DRENDO-1510 file (C-alpha; in Angstrom, 1 decimal, always signed):
<recs>
REC; n; res; u; v; w
REC; 1; MET; +0.2; -0.1; +0.1 .
REC; 2; THR; +1.3; +3.5; -0.7 .
REC; 3; THR; +1.8; +5.5; +1.8 .
REC; 4; PRO; +1.1; +9.3; +1.7 .
REC; 5; TRP; +3.3; +12.1; +1.9 .
REC; 6; LEU; +1.2; +15.3; +0.1 .
REC; 7; HIS; -1.3; +16.9; +2.4 .
REC; 8; VAL; -3.4; +19.4; +1.0 .
REC; 9; VAL; -5.3; +21.4; +3.9 .
REC; 10; GLY; -8.2; +23.6; +3.5 .
REC; 11; ILE; -7.5; +26.7; +5.5 .
REC; 12; GLY; -10.1; +29.4; +6.5 .
REC; 13; GLU; -9.8; +33.2; +7.9 .
REC; 14; ASP; -9.0; +31.7; +10.7 .
REC; 15; GLY; -5.9; +30.4; +10.4 .
REC; 16; LEU; -4.2; +27.7; +12.3 .
REC; 17; ASP; -7.2; +28.4; +15.2 .
REC; 18; GLY; -10.0; +27.1; +12.8 .
REC; 19; LEU; -8.0; +23.3; +12.0 .
REC; 20; VAL; -8.9; +20.8; +13.8 .
REC; 21; PRO; -5.9; +19.6; +16.2 .
REC; 22; ALA; -4.7; +16.5; +13.7 .
REC; 23; THR; -4.7; +18.7; +11.1 .
REC; 24; ARG; -2.5; +21.8; +13.1 .
REC; 25; ALA; -0.6; +19.3; +14.1 .
REC; 26; VAL; +0.7; +18.1; +10.1 .
REC; 27; VAL; +0.9; +21.9; +9.0 .
REC; 28; GLU; +3.4; +22.7; +12.4 .
REC; 29; ALA; +5.4; +19.6; +11.4 .
REC; 30; ALA; +5.6; +20.3; +7.8 .
REC; 31; GLU; +9.1; +20.8; +6.3 .
REC; 32; VAL; +7.5; +22.9; +3.2 .
REC; 33; ILE; +4.3; +24.6; +2.3 .
REC; 34; LEU; +2.8; +25.4; -0.6 .
REC; 35; GLY; +0.9; +28.3; -1.4 .
REC; 36; GLY; -0.4; +32.1; -2.0 .
REC; 37; ASP; +0.4; +35.0; -0.2 .
REC; 38; ARG; -2.8; +34.8; +1.6 .
REC; 39; HIS; -2.3; +31.3; +3.0 .
REC; 40; HIS; +0.9; +31.8; +4.0 .
REC; 41; GLU; -0.4; +35.0; +5.6 .
REC; 42; LEU; -3.2; +32.9; +7.5 .
REC; 43; ALA; -0.4; +29.8; +8.4 .
REC; 44; GLY; +1.3; +32.2; +10.9 .
REC; 45; ALA; +4.5; +31.4; +12.3 .
REC; 46; VAL; +5.1; +28.1; +11.5 .
REC; 47; SER; +9.1; +26.9; +11.2 .
REC; 48; ALA; +8.3; +25.5; +7.4 .
REC; 49; GLU; +10.2; +26.0; +4.3 .
REC; 50; ARG; +7.9; +28.5; +2.2 .
REC; 51; ILE; +7.1; +27.9; -1.7 .
REC; 52; ALA; +4.9; +30.6; -3.1 .
REC; 53; TRP; +2.5; +29.5; -6.0 .
REC; 54; PRO; +4.1; +29.0; -9.3 .
REC; 55; SER; +3.0; +29.7; -12.8 .
REC; 56; PRO; +1.9; +28.6; -15.0 .
REC; 57; PHE; -0.1; +25.8; -13.4 .
REC; 58; ASN; +1.6; +23.1; -15.1 .
REC; 59; ALA; +4.7; +24.3; -13.1 .
REC; 60; MET; +2.8; +23.8; -10.0 .
REC; 61; ILE; +2.6; +20.2; -10.7 .
REC; 62; GLU; +6.3; +19.7; -11.2 .
REC; 63; THR; +7.0; +21.7; -8.2 .
REC; 64; ILE; +4.5; +19.7; -6.3 .
REC; 65; GLN; +6.4; +16.6; -7.2 .
REC; 66; GLY; +9.3; +17.7; -6.6 .
REC; 67; LEU; +8.5; +17.9; -3.3 .
REC; 68; ARG; +8.3; +13.6; -2.6 .
REC; 69; GLY; +10.1; +12.4; +0.4 .
REC; 70; LYS; +9.5; +15.7; +2.2 .
REC; 71; ARG; +6.8; +16.4; +4.6 .
REC; 72; ALA; +4.7; +18.6; +2.2 .
REC; 73; VAL; +1.5; +20.8; +2.8 .
REC; 74; ILE; -0.5; +22.6; +0.4 .
REC; 75; LEU; -2.8; +25.3; +1.4 .
REC; 76; VAL; -5.8; +26.3; -0.2 .
REC; 77; THR; -9.0; +27.9; +0.4 .
REC; 78; GLY; -12.0; +26.1; +1.9 .
REC; 79; ASP; -12.5; +22.2; +0.4 .
REC; 80; PRO; -9.2; +21.7; -1.5 .
REC; 81; LEU; -12.1; +19.3; -3.6 .
REC; 82; TRP; -15.0; +21.8; -4.4 .
REC; 83; PHE; -13.8; +24.3; -7.2 .
REC; 84; SER; -10.2; +24.2; -6.1 .
REC; 85; VAL; -6.7; +22.4; -6.6 .
REC; 86; GLY; -7.4; +19.5; -5.1 .
REC; 87; ALA; -8.7; +17.7; -7.9 .
REC; 88; ARG; -6.2; +18.8; -10.0 .
REC; 89; ILE; -3.3; +17.5; -8.1 .
REC; 90; GLY; -5.2; +14.4; -7.7 .
REC; 91; ARG; -5.4; +13.6; -11.5 .
REC; 92; ALA; -1.4; +14.2; -11.4 .
REC; 93; ILE; -0.3; +12.4; -8.6 .
REC; 94; ASP; -1.8; +9.2; -7.5 .
REC; 95; PRO; -5.0; +9.9; -4.9 .
REC; 96; SER; -3.5; +7.3; -2.9 .
REC; 97; GLU; -0.5; +9.3; -2.2 .
REC; 98; ILE; -2.6; +12.4; -0.4 .
REC; 99; VAL; -4.4; +13.4; +2.4 .
REC; 100; TYR; -7.1; +15.4; +1.7 .
REC; 101; HIS; -8.4; +18.1; +5.1 .
REC; 102; PRO; -11.3; +20.1; +4.0 .
REC; 103; GLN; -12.4; +23.2; +5.8 .
REC; 104; LEU; -15.6; +24.7; +6.1 .
REC; 105; SER; -16.2; +26.1; +2.0 .
REC; 106; ALA; -17.1; +29.5; +0.8 .
REC; 107; PHE; -20.7; +27.8; -0.3 .
REC; 108; GLN; -21.3; +26.3; +3.1 .
REC; 109; LEU; -20.5; +29.9; +5.4 .
REC; 110; ALA; -22.1; +31.5; +2.5 .
REC; 111; SER; -25.4; +29.5; +2.5 .
REC; 112; ALA; -25.6; +29.9; +5.9 .
REC; 113; ARG; -24.7; +33.8; +6.5 .
REC; 114; MET; -27.8; +33.9; +3.7 .
REC; 115; GLY; -29.8; +31.4; +5.7 .
REC; 116; TRP; -30.7; +29.2; +2.4 .
REC; 117; SER; -30.1; +25.6; +2.0 .
REC; 118; LEU; -27.5; +23.9; -0.2 .
REC; 119; PRO; -29.4; +21.7; -2.0 .
REC; 120; ASP; -32.0; +24.6; -3.0 .
REC; 121; VAL; -28.9; +26.9; -4.8 .
REC; 122; GLU; -26.6; +26.4; -7.7 .
REC; 123; THR; -23.2; +26.7; -6.3 .
REC; 124; LEU; -20.9; +27.9; -9.7 .
REC; 125; THR; -17.2; +29.5; -10.2 .
REC; 126; VAL; -15.8; +32.0; -12.5 .
REC; 127; HIS; -13.0; +32.2; -10.6 .
REC; 128; GLY; -10.2; +32.4; -13.2 .
REC; 129; ARG; -12.8; +31.5; -15.9 .
REC; 130; PRO; -15.1; +33.3; -18.7 .
REC; 131; VAL; -17.7; +35.0; -15.9 .
REC; 132; GLN; -20.3; +34.2; -18.9 .
REC; 133; GLN; -21.1; +31.4; -18.2 .
REC; 134; MET; -22.8; +31.9; -15.1 .
REC; 135; ILE; -25.4; +33.5; -17.7 .
REC; 136; ALA; -27.1; +29.9; -18.2 .
REC; 137; PHE; -27.9; +30.1; -14.7 .
REC; 138; ILE; -30.2; +32.9; -14.3 .
REC; 139; GLN; -33.8; +31.8; -14.0 .
REC; 140; PRO; -36.5; +33.1; -12.2 .
REC; 141; ASP; -36.7; +32.5; -8.7 .
REC; 142; ALA; -33.0; +30.6; -8.6 .
REC; 143; ARG; -30.4; +31.3; -6.1 .
REC; 144; LEU; -27.0; +31.3; -6.6 .
REC; 145; LEU; -23.9; +31.5; -4.8 .
REC; 146; VAL; -20.7; +32.2; -7.1 .
REC; 147; LEU; -16.9; +32.4; -6.4 .
REC; 148; THR; -15.8; +35.3; -8.5 .
REC; 149; THR; -12.6; +36.4; -10.3 .
REC; 150; GLY; -12.4; +39.7; -8.4 .
REC; 151; ALA; -13.7; +43.1; -7.6 .
REC; 152; GLU; -15.5; +43.6; -11.0 .
REC; 153; THR; -17.1; +40.6; -10.8 .
REC; 154; PRO; -20.3; +41.5; -8.9 .
REC; 155; ALA; -20.9; +44.7; -11.1 .
REC; 156; GLN; -20.4; +42.4; -14.2 .
REC; 157; ILE; -23.2; +39.9; -13.4 .
REC; 158; ALA; -25.4; +42.5; -12.2 .
REC; 159; ALA; -25.3; +44.0; -15.8 .
REC; 160; PHE; -26.2; +40.5; -17.5 .
REC; 161; LEU; -28.9; +39.8; -14.8 .
REC; 162; THR; -30.3; +43.6; -15.9 .
REC; 163; GLU; -29.9; +43.0; -19.2 .
REC; 164; ARG; -31.9; +39.6; -19.4 .
REC; 165; GLY; -35.1; +41.5; -17.4 .
REC; 166; PHE; -34.0; +40.4; -13.8 .
REC; 167; GLY; -32.7; +43.7; -12.9 .
REC; 168; GLN; -34.6; +43.8; -8.9 .
REC; 169; SER; -32.4; +40.8; -8.0 .
REC; 170; ARG; -30.8; +40.9; -5.1 .
REC; 171; LEU; -27.4; +40.5; -4.6 .
REC; 172; THR; -24.8; +40.3; -1.7 .
REC; 173; VAL; -21.2; +40.6; -1.4 .
REC; 174; LEU; -19.5; +38.4; +1.7 .
REC; 175; ALA; -16.0; +39.0; +2.3 .
REC; 176; ALA; -13.0; +37.3; +4.7 .
REC; 177; MET; -16.0; +34.6; +6.2 .
REC; 178; GLY; -15.1; +33.2; +9.2 .
REC; 179; GLY; -12.5; +36.3; +9.8 .
REC; 180; LYS; -12.6; +39.2; +12.1 .
REC; 181; ASP; -12.9; +41.5; +9.4 .
REC; 182; GLU; -15.9; +39.3; +7.2 .
REC; 183; LEU; -17.6; +42.0; +5.1 .
REC; 184; ARG; -21.0; +42.2; +3.3 .
REC; 185; PHE; -22.7; +44.4; +0.6 .
REC; 186; ASP; -26.4; +44.4; +0.2 .
REC; 187; GLY; -27.9; +46.0; -3.1 .
REC; 188; VAL; -30.0; +44.9; -6.3 .
REC; 189; ALA; -28.7; +44.1; -9.6 .
REC; 190; GLU; -30.0; +47.4; -11.6 .
REC; 191; SER; -28.5; +50.0; -9.2 .
REC; 192; TRP; -25.7; +48.2; -8.2 .
REC; 193; ASP; -22.5; +50.2; -7.1 .
REC; 194; HIS; -20.5; +49.0; -4.3 .
REC; 195; VAL; -16.8; +48.6; -4.3 .
REC; 196; VAL; -16.0; +45.5; -2.8 .
REC; 197; PRO; -12.8; +43.0; -2.2 .
REC; 198; ALA; -11.2; +41.6; -4.6 .
REC; 199; PHE; -11.9; +38.0; -3.1 .
REC; 200; ASN; -15.0; +37.6; -2.5 .
REC; 201; THR; -18.1; +35.3; -2.9 .
REC; 202; LEU; -21.7; +36.4; -4.4 .
REC; 203; ALA; -25.1; +35.8; -3.4 .
REC; 204; VAL; -27.9; +36.1; -6.2 .
REC; 205; GLU; -31.5; +35.4; -5.8 .
REC; 206; CYS; -32.9; +36.0; -9.3 .
REC; 207; ILE; -36.2; +38.3; -9.6 .
REC; 208; ALA; -37.6; +38.2; -12.8 .
REC; 209; ALA; -39.8; +41.1; -14.3 .
REC; 210; PRO; -43.0; +40.6; -16.4 .
REC; 211; ASP; -40.8; +41.2; -19.8 .
REC; 212; ALA; -37.9; +39.0; -17.9 .
REC; 213; ALA; -35.8; +36.6; -21.2 .
REC; 214; LEU; -36.8; +33.2; -20.1 .
REC; 215; LEU; -33.4; +31.0; -21.0 .
REC; 216; PRO; -34.2; +27.6; -19.7 .
REC; 217; ARG; -31.7; +24.8; -19.6 .
REC; 218; VAL; -33.6; +22.2; -21.5 .
REC; 219; PRO; -33.2; +22.5; -25.2 .
REC; 220; GLY; -35.9; +24.4; -27.4 .
REC; 221; LEU; -34.6; +28.1; -27.0 .
REC; 222; ALA; -36.5; +30.5; -29.4 .
REC; 223; ASP; -34.6; +31.4; -32.5 .
REC; 224; ALA; -34.8; +34.8; -32.1 .
REC; 225; LEU; -32.2; +34.6; -29.1 .
REC; 226; PHE; -29.7; +33.3; -31.8 .
REC; 227; GLN; -28.0; +35.8; -34.3 .
REC; 228; SER; -28.2; +33.8; -37.3 .
REC; 229; ASP; -28.5; +34.2; -41.3 .
REC; 230; GLY; -31.4; +32.4; -41.2 .
REC; 231; THR; -29.2; +29.0; -41.8 .
REC; 232; MET; -30.0; +27.3; -38.6 .
REC; 233; THR; -31.4; +24.3; -36.9 .
REC; 234; LYS; -34.6; +25.5; -36.3 .
REC; 235; GLN; -36.1; +25.7; -32.3 .
REC; 236; GLU; -38.6; +22.4; -32.6 .
REC; 237; ILE; -36.2; +20.6; -34.8 .
REC; 238; ARG; -33.3; +21.8; -32.5 .
REC; 239; ALA; -35.6; +20.2; -29.3 .
REC; 240; ALA; -35.7; +17.1; -31.0 .
REC; 241; THR; -32.4; +16.9; -32.1 .
REC; 242; LEU; -31.0; +17.8; -28.7 .
REC; 243; ALA; -33.3; +14.8; -27.3 .
REC; 244; LYS; -31.6; +12.0; -29.7 .
REC; 245; LEU; -28.1; +13.7; -28.8 .
REC; 246; MET; -28.6; +13.2; -25.1 .
REC; 247; PRO; -26.8; +15.8; -23.3 .
REC; 248; MET; -24.5; +14.5; -20.3 .
REC; 249; ARG; -22.1; +16.1; -17.5 .
REC; 250; GLY; -18.5; +17.0; -19.1 .
REC; 251; ALA; -19.5; +15.2; -22.5 .
REC; 252; LEU; -18.0; +16.4; -25.7 .
REC; 253; LEU; -20.3; +17.2; -28.9 .
REC; 254; TRP; -19.1; +17.4; -32.4 .
REC; 255; ASP; -21.4; +20.4; -34.2 .
REC; 256; ILE; -20.2; +19.3; -37.6 .
REC; 257; GLY; -21.1; +22.8; -40.0 .
REC; 258; CYS; -22.2; +24.7; -36.6 .
REC; 259; GLY; -23.2; +27.7; -38.3 .
REC; 260; CYS; -24.7; +30.0; -35.6 .
REC; 261; GLY; -23.7; +27.4; -33.4 .
REC; 262; SER; -27.2; +26.6; -31.9 .
REC; 263; VAL; -26.7; +22.9; -31.7 .
REC; 264; ALA; -23.8; +23.3; -29.7 .
REC; 265; ILE; -25.0; +26.2; -27.3 .
REC; 266; GLU; -27.9; +24.0; -26.3 .
REC; 267; TRP; -25.8; +21.2; -25.7 .
REC; 268; MET; -23.5; +22.8; -23.6 .
REC; 269; ARG; -26.8; +24.9; -21.5 .
REC; 270; ALA; -28.1; +21.6; -20.9 .
REC; 271; ALA; -25.8; +19.4; -18.6 .
REC; 272; ARG; -23.0; +20.9; -16.3 .
REC; 273; TYR; -19.6; +20.8; -17.8 .
REC; 274; ALA; -20.6; +19.6; -21.1 .
REC; 275; ARG; -18.2; +21.0; -24.1 .
REC; 276; ALA; -18.8; +21.4; -27.6 .
REC; 277; ILE; -16.4; +21.7; -31.0 .
REC; 278; GLY; -18.0; +23.7; -33.4 .
REC; 279; ILE; -16.6; +22.9; -37.1 .
REC; 280; GLU; -17.6; +25.5; -39.4 .
REC; 281; PRO; -15.5; +26.5; -42.7 .
REC; 282; ARG; -17.4; +30.1; -42.9 .
REC; 283; ALA; -15.9; +32.9; -40.9 .
REC; 284; ASP; -18.8; +35.1; -40.7 .
REC; 285; ARG; -21.2; +31.9; -39.2 .
REC; 286; ARG; -18.0; +31.4; -36.8 .
REC; 287; ALA; -18.1; +35.1; -35.7 .
REC; 288; MET; -22.2; +34.6; -34.7 .
REC; 289; ALA; -21.7; +31.3; -33.1 .
REC; 290; GLY; -19.2; +32.9; -31.1 .
REC; 291; ALA; -21.2; +35.9; -30.1 .
REC; 292; ASN; -24.0; +33.5; -29.3 .
REC; 293; ALA; -22.4; +31.6; -27.4 .
REC; 294; LEU; -21.0; +34.5; -25.1 .
REC; 295; ALA; -24.3; +35.9; -25.0 .
REC; 296; LEU; -26.2; +32.4; -23.7 .
REC; 297; GLY; -23.4; +31.3; -21.4 .
REC; 298; THR; -21.6; +28.9; -23.0 .
REC; 299; PRO; -18.1; +31.0; -23.8 .
REC; 300; LYS; -16.2; +27.6; -23.9 .
REC; 301; LEU; -17.5; +26.9; -27.3 .
REC; 302; GLU; -14.6; +25.9; -29.4 .
REC; 303; LEU; -14.9; +27.0; -32.7 .
REC; 304; VAL; -12.4; +25.2; -35.7 .
REC; 305; GLU; -12.4; +26.4; -38.8 .
REC; 306; GLY; -12.0; +24.1; -41.6 .
REC; 307; SER; -14.3; +21.6; -44.0 .
REC; 308; VAL; -14.9; +18.1; -42.9 .
REC; 309; PRO; -14.2; +15.7; -43.1 .
REC; 310; GLU; -10.7; +17.0; -42.8 .
REC; 311; ALA; -11.1; +19.4; -40.2 .
REC; 312; LEU; -12.1; +16.2; -37.8 .
REC; 313; ASP; -8.6; +15.0; -37.7 .
REC; 314; GLY; -7.0; +15.6; -34.4 .
REC; 315; LEU; -9.7; +16.6; -32.3 .
REC; 316; ALA; -10.9; +15.1; -29.1 .
REC; 317; ALA; -12.9; +12.0; -29.1 .
REC; 318; PRO; -16.3; +13.3; -29.2 .
REC; 319; ASP; -19.8; +11.5; -27.1 .
REC; 320; ALA; -21.9; +12.9; -29.5 .
REC; 321; ILE; -21.8; +13.9; -33.0 .
REC; 322; PHE; -24.4; +16.3; -35.3 .
REC; 323; ILE; -24.2; +16.7; -38.7 .
REC; 324; GLY; -26.1; +19.4; -39.6 .
REC; 325; GLY; -23.8; +20.4; -42.8 .
REC; 326; GLY; -21.5; +19.0; -45.2 .
REC; 327; LEU; -23.1; +16.0; -45.0 .
REC; 328; SER; -21.3; +13.1; -47.5 .
REC; 329; ARG; -20.3; +9.1; -46.6 .
REC; 330; GLU; -16.9; +10.2; -46.0 .
REC; 331; THR; -18.0; +12.5; -43.5 .
REC; 332; PHE; -20.1; +10.1; -41.7 .
REC; 333; ASP; -17.4; +7.4; -41.8 .
REC; 334; ALA; -14.8; +9.5; -40.3 .
REC; 335; ALA; -17.1; +11.2; -37.6 .
REC; 336; TRP; -18.1; +7.2; -36.9 .
REC; 337; ALA; -14.9; +6.0; -36.3 .
REC; 338; ALA; -14.2; +9.1; -34.1 .
REC; 339; LEU; -17.3; +8.4; -32.4 .
REC; 340; ARG; -16.3; +6.8; -28.1 .
REC; 341; PRO; -18.9; +3.9; -27.3 .
REC; 342; LEU; -22.3; +4.5; -26.9 .
REC; 343; GLY; -21.4; +8.0; -28.7 .
REC; 344; ARG; -24.9; +9.0; -29.9 .
REC; 345; LEU; -24.5; +10.0; -33.4 .
REC; 346; VAL; -27.5; +12.6; -35.2 .
REC; 347; ALA; -27.7; +14.0; -39.1 .
REC; 348; ASN; -30.4; +15.8; -40.6 .
REC; 349; ALA; -31.0; +16.8; -44.1 .
REC; 350; VAL; -33.4; +19.1; -45.7 .
REC; 351; THR; -32.1; +18.4; -49.3 .
REC; 352; LEU; -33.5; +15.1; -51.8 .
REC; 353; GLU; -29.7; +14.4; -52.4 .
REC; 354; SER; -29.0; +14.3; -48.5 .
REC; 355; GLU; -32.3; +12.1; -48.0 .
REC; 356; ALA; -31.0; +9.7; -50.1 .
REC; 357; GLU; -27.8; +9.2; -48.0 .
REC; 358; LEU; -29.5; +9.2; -44.8 .
REC; 359; ILE; -31.9; +6.5; -46.0 .
REC; 360; ALA; -28.9; +4.4; -47.3 .
REC; 361; LEU; -27.0; +4.8; -43.8 .
REC; 362; HIS; -30.3; +3.9; -42.3 .
REC; 363; ARG; -30.5; +0.9; -44.8 .
REC; 364; GLU; -26.5; -0.2; -43.5 .
REC; 365; PHE; -26.9; +0.5; -40.0 .
REC; 366; GLY; -30.0; +0.8; -38.3 .
REC; 367; GLY; -31.0; +3.4; -35.9 .
REC; 368; ASP; -33.7; +5.5; -36.4 .
REC; 369; LEU; -34.8; +7.7; -39.5 .
REC; 370; VAL; -37.7; +10.2; -39.3 .
REC; 371; LYS; -39.3; +12.8; -40.7 .
REC; 372; LEU; -39.8; +16.0; -39.5 .
REC; 373; MET; -42.5; +19.5; -40.2 .
REC; 374; VAL; -43.5; +22.0; -37.9 .
REC; 375; HIS; -46.6; +24.2; -38.7 .
REC; 376; ARG; -46.8; +27.6; -37.9 .
REC; 377; ALA; -50.3; +29.7; -37.6 .
REC; 378; GLU; -49.7; +32.3; -39.8 .
REC; 379; PRO; -51.7; +35.4; -40.9 .
REC; 380; VAL; -54.0; +34.7; -44.4 .
REC; 381; GLY; -55.3; +37.7; -45.0 .
REC; 382; ARG; -57.9; +38.8; -42.2 .
REC; 383; LEU; -57.9; +35.0; -41.1 .
REC; 384; THR; -54.8; +32.4; -40.1 .
REC; 385; GLY; -53.8; +29.6; -41.5 .
REC; 386; TRP; -51.0; +26.8; -41.2 .
REC; 387; ARG; -47.8; +27.5; -42.9 .
REC; 388; PRO; -45.6; +24.7; -43.5 .
REC; 389; SER; -41.9; +24.9; -42.6 .
REC; 390; MET; -39.6; +22.4; -44.6 .
REC; 391; PRO; -39.1; +18.9; -43.9 .
REC; 392; VAL; -36.4; +17.5; -41.9 .
REC; 393; THR; -35.3; +13.9; -42.4 .
REC; 394; GLN; -33.5; +13.1; -39.2 .
REC; 395; PHE; -31.1; +10.2; -38.8 .
REC; 396; SER; -30.0; +9.2; -35.3 .
REC; 397; LEU; -28.0; +6.1; -34.3 .
REC; 398; VAL; -25.8; +4.9; -31.3 .
REC; 399; LYS; -22.4; +3.6; -31.3 .
REC; 400; ARG; -22.6; -0.2; -29.6 .
</recs>
């Protein structure tokens, strides 16, 4: 059995006094301690050698691995495995060599200050990440706890809320929780003007105005929410497409011929940490997809220039593939070969030529082949009638 040599210790504003005796003894007996300036200050006058966080992040892993054989401690804030570096360290070093010492997290402290039950709250981090990713969580009556990037983050989030009709949402910034200098700032999004410390946690109680934008996490956002040149997978067809693609936590989608990015964006919104790569040869459509991703809370959408199947070379193996453009047997073969086991593939066609390709694929591979059509009520003179959209043939199958 491997003997643990590395201790990752969560520490709070109360420093060593807030640690349980066994954890405090580990810190005091350490030969070397790695942490940020704030962590070293909180640890007080221990005798260990002090090392500051190296940069870039990969250099930190190399530095930690160089401590093997010493009594080594890494100091982090709160819970090392909740939006902290503990998980990254555990991916690089065998977890059997690590002992984690959790402290109360910022989320636990903030929920206690707010009187909110954690299971009823969305816990998010935009620390070192694009702040736009919190937009996907703006919902009527939602409660959010957000680890922020800096002093400017609450004002940015207040602007997002106000722009979407949630200007009356209540915001609370909590800083230095658990310490003698704990601070609290309260306000509403549309009039937020507080100057807050850089290290803070934001609590948001979303309150929607009657005209607020409704952006559910389930697929089927209104077409008007996307910048588009008109060539896009429309709302009802998109919802049916995403149902077949089955978004899952952390899963990767290839959106081939992504256009304005509507399918990829809804995939990422539908499941936590879902990822997507959009392959699109036209620069104007990639620009629209990028703008849509920022506006709808999926700033990590990756966009790749190129035509299929050549553009697929070297991409990470996907859990799902949508072929909305560039359909050919060659593209299907390349996509199918790259798809991971239990992966889902969906291809839509509106032309007779593409439909013929899908019929041939269905005959060879099985799966489901359906035809989808949507009729919309529109004026017919002074009356109202049904106007049909172009029918869409959809082929889908699971790789087993």
